[in-house]
C-alpha positions in Angstrom: 0.0 0.0 0.0 2.9 2.3 0.8 4.5 1.7 -2.5 1.3 2.4 -4.4 0.9 5.7 -2.5 4.6 6.6 -3.4 4.0 5.9 -7.1 0.9 8.1 -7.1 2.8 10.9 -5.4 5.6 10.6 -7.9 3.3 10.7 -10.8 1.5 13.7 -9.4 4.7 15.7 -8.8 6.5 14.9 -12.1 5.8 17.2 -14.9 3.5 15.8 -17.5 5.1 15.0 -20.8 3.9 16.9 -23.8 1.2 15.0 -25.7 0.9 15.4 -29.4 -2.2 17.2 -30.4 -3.0 14.3 -32.8 -2.6 11.7 -30.2 -4.9 12.9 -27.5 -5.2 9.9 -25.2 -6.7 10.3 -21.9 -4.1 9.7 -19.2 -5.6 7.6 -16.4 -5.6 9.2 -13.1 -3.1 7.2 -10.9 -5.5 7.5 -7.9 -8.2 5.3 -9.6 -6.2 2.1 -9.2 -5.8 2.9 -5.5 -9.5 3.6 -5.1 -10.4 0.3 -7.0 -8.1 -1.7 -4.7 -9.4 0.0 -1.6 -13.0 -0.8 -2.6 -12.1 -4.4 -3.2 -10.3 -4.6 0.2 -13.4 -3.1 1.8 -15.6 -5.8 0.2 -13.3 -8.6 1.5 -13.4 -7.1 5.0 -17.3 -7.0 4.9 -17.5 -10.6 3.8 -15.0 -11.7 6.5 -17.1 -9.8 9.1 -20.3 -11.6 7.9 -18.5 -15.0 8.1 -17.2 -14.1 11.6 -20.8 -13.3 12.6 -22.1 -16.7 11.2 -19.3 -18.5 13.0 -20.2 -16.8 16.3 -23.9 -17.6 15.8 -23.1 -21.3 15.1 -20.8 -21.4 18.1 -23.6 -20.2 20.4 -26.0 -22.8 19.0 -23.7 -25.8 18.9 -21.1 -25.5 21.7 -18.4 -28.2 21.4 -17.5 -29.7 24.7 -14.0 -30.8 25.5 -12.5 -28.3 22.9 -10.3 -25.9 24.7 -10.3 -23.2 22.0 -14.1 -22.9 21.8 -15.3 -20.4 24.4 -18.8 -20.9 25.8 -20.4 -17.5 26.3 -23.1 -18.6 28.8 -22.9 -21.3 31.4 -25.1 -24.4 31.0 -27.7 -24.5 33.6 -26.8 -27.1 36.3 -30.3 -28.5 36.7 -30.9 -29.0 33.0 -28.0 -31.2 32.2 -29.2 -34.6 30.9 -25.8 -36.2 30.7 -23.3 -35.2 33.3 -19.8 -36.3 32.2 -21.3 -39.1 30.1 -20.8 -39.3 26.3 -22.8 -41.1 23.7 -19.9 -43.6 23.5 -20.2 -44.4 27.2 -23.9 -45.1 26.7 -23.2 -47.4 23.7 -20.3 -49.2 25.4 -22.5 -49.8 28.5 -25.4 -51.0 26.3 -23.1 -53.4 24.4 -21.7 -54.7 27.7 -25.2 -55.3 29.1 -26.2 -57.2 25.9 -23.0 -59.2 26.0 -23.7 -60.3 29.6 -27.4 -61.1 29.0 -28.5 -64.8 28.9 -28.4 -66.2 25.3 -31.7 -67.0 23.7 -32.5 -68.5 20.3 -32.8 -65.8 17.7 -35.1 -67.9 15.4 -38.2 -67.8 17.5 -40.7 -65.1 16.7 -42.6 -63.9 19.8 -44.6 -60.9 20.8 -42.6 -58.7 22.9 -44.0 -58.7 26.5 -42.5 -55.3 27.3 -43.4 -51.8 26.3 -41.3 -48.7 26.5 -43.9 -46.9 28.7 -44.0 -49.9 31.1 -40.3 -50.1 31.4 -40.1 -46.3 31.9 -42.6 -46.6 34.8 -40.5 -49.3 36.3 -37.4 -47.1 36.2 -39.3 -44.2 37.7 -40.7 -46.5 40.5 -37.1 -47.2 41.6 -36.8 -43.6 42.6 -39.6 -44.0 45.2 -37.1 -45.9 47.5 -33.8 -44.4 46.3 -32.4 -41.2 44.9 -30.1 -42.9 42.3 -29.0 -46.3 41.1 -26.5 -47.7 38.7 -27.2 -48.7 35.1 -25.6 -52.0 35.7 -27.8 -52.7 38.7 -30.9 -51.9 36.5 -29.8 -54.2 33.7 -28.9 -57.1 36.1 -32.6 -57.2 37.2 -33.8 -57.8 33.7 -34.5 -61.4 32.6 -33.5 -61.3 28.9 -32.0 -59.3 26.0 -35.4 -58.1 24.9 -36.1 -56.5 28.3 -32.6 -54.9 28.2 -33.2 -53.3 24.8 -36.7 -52.0 25.7 -35.5 -50.7 29.1 -32.5 -49.0 27.4 -34.9 -47.3 24.9 -37.1 -46.3 27.9 -34.1 -44.8 29.6 -33.3 -42.8 26.5 -36.9 -41.6 26.4 -36.7 -40.5 30.0 -33.5 -38.7 29.3 -35.0 -36.9 26.3 -38.0 -35.8 28.4 -35.6 -34.5 31.1 -37.1 -36.9 33.7 -33.7 -38.4 34.6 -30.0 -37.4 34.7 -27.2 -39.7 33.9 -23.7 -39.3 35.5 -20.5 -41.2 35.1 -19.8 -43.8 37.7 -16.4 -45.0 39.0 -17.1 -48.5 37.7 -16.1 -49.1 34.1 -19.0 -49.4 31.6 -21.5 -48.1 34.1 -23.1 -44.8 35.1 -25.5 -43.5 37.7 -29.2 -42.7 36.9 -30.7 -40.0 39.1 -34.1 -38.4 39.0 -34.0 -34.9 37.7 -34.7 -32.2 40.3 -37.8 -30.1 39.3 -37.4 -26.5 40.1 -40.5 -24.4 40.7 -40.3 -20.8 39.4 
C-alpha cells in the first residue's frame, strides 16, 4: 500500500510529458487504481465480518464440549443437564456390555414382545420411590433377557429426552448412575 501511494505521489509531482495534439489519449488518473483496490479490500473485509458473525452464531447454538479453544459464552444450567460427564460412546459401550452379559436366547423364534417402553419407563421411575439414584448395571442385572434390556434402554433414553432423569459417570467401568431430575419451581 505504501509503494502504491509513493507511485501516485511521484506521478502527481512529475511534470506531464507533452502530448501530441493528434494523439490525444486520456491519461488515467493514478488514484483510480488505488480507489479500486481499496474498494475491493473493503468488500473482502465486509464478507469476512459476515462470516465471523455466522461462525459466532453457530458457536452459540452448537457448543463443542472438550474443545479448549471454543469459548462458551453462557454457562449451561446445572439443573438442566441430561448427561453429566457421560458421552454417547459411554452409553453405547455400557449397552453393548449389558447385551453381551445377558443370557443367550434362540434368535429364530418369533414372539410378541411382552415389554413396552412406557411400562419399562414406569419401572425405572418407580425405583426412585425408594432411592435417589441407582447404577445402570444394577438396573440391567434385574432384567430377565435381551429383549427386556433393549426395551429398558430405549425407555431410559426416552426418560433422558423428556428430562425426567439425569445420567452421570460412575467410578465403575462401563457403568453410570441414573438419578431423578430435580424439578425447580419458578
